N, C-alpha and C positions, 0 to 999 in steps of 0.2 A: 698288864696290858701287853699286847704283842708289839713286835719291832716296828711295824708300820705306824701304829698309833704313837709310839715313843718318838719316832722320827718326826711325825707331824707336829706333835706338841713342842718339841725342842727346836724345830726349824732346821734339822739336819736331814741327812738321807740315810736310808737303810745301809747303803754301801759304806758311808762314813761310820756308822755305828759299828758295823762289823770290823772295820779297820781299827777303830779305837779299842775294841776288844782285843784284836790281834797284837797291838803294840802295848797293851797293858794300861791304857788310859781309863778304860771302863772295865770294872770287874766283870767276870763271867756272870751272865744272868741266870736266874732260876730257869728251869725247863719244865714244860708240860709236854711230855712226849718229845717230839722233835722240834717243838716251838719254843723260842726264847720268850721269857716273860719278864717284863721290866716293871720297876716300882716307880713311885713318884720321885724318890731320891735319884734314881737313874736319870729321869728326865731333867731334874735339877742339875745334875752333873753334866749332862749333854748340853744343856743351855749355857752353863758356865763355860764349857769348852768352846762352843760356837761363839759366844760373846768375846772371849779372850782372843780367839783367832782373828775376829774382826778388828780387834784393837792392836793387832800386830804380834801377838804371841805365836811362836812356832810350836809345833807339836812336841819337840824335844824339851822346850822350856816348860810346857804343861806337864810333861812326864816328871820333871823335877819337882814341880809344885804338888802333883798328885801322887808321888811315889809313896807307896805303903797305905794309901787311902782306901779303906774298905768300909768305913762306918757311915752313919747317917749324916754326920756333919762334914761339910767340906773343910779342908784345912785353910781356914780364913787367914790365919796369921802368916802362913807361907805365901798365900796369894797376895796379901798386902805387901809383904817384903818384895815379891816379884814385881808388883805394880810400881813401887817406889823405884826399883832398879830400872824398869822399863821407861819410866818418866825421865829419869836421869839420862839414860841413853838417848832418848828422843830429844831432850834439850841440847845435848852435845851435838847431835846431828843438825838440829835447827841452827845452832850457832855457827857450825861449819858451813852450812848452806848460805847463811846470811853473809859470811865472809866471801864466799864464792860470788854471790850476787853483787856485793859491793865492788869486788874486783872486776866483774863484767861491766858494771856501770862506769867505772873509771876507765876501763879499756875502751869502751864505746865512746866515751868523751874524748879520749886521746886520739882515736881514729877520726872523729869528726873535726877535731882541732887540726890534725895533720892534713886532712883533706882540704880544709880552708886555707892552709899555708902553702899548698902546692902551686907554685908559680907556673909550671908548665901547663896545667889545666886551664888557667886563665889566659895564657898566651894563645892556646889553641882556640879558645872561645872567641878571642878578639881577632884572630887571623894573623897575628904578628909572629907566630912561630915559624922558623925557617925549616924547610925540608932539606935534609942532607942527601 
């Protein structure tokens, strides 16, 4: 199949496919004259790349996973290891964000409490504050 069909089936763009070839994520395709010809395995690899990107993998990370891959089978073991690592990184980020959120909630509460304790604001409201 030609590049347009491969792009359509994998959910990528022609430009992305060319870029993946340029950076070594996708092996150079067969050629018929000046046309690139892609296999079902190429579409599977493109779909894998697209899915991995949507789940937060950077192209550099995918290069590490796919380094030396030129066969019919994707390197599933390397992909699984990368997924485990990405999940660990994500959990670390989630925990850090939860701590920031808890800090913001506490800070918000202390501001509300401080506002309630401000005597000057009450004096102004009741008209008993003196003007200097």
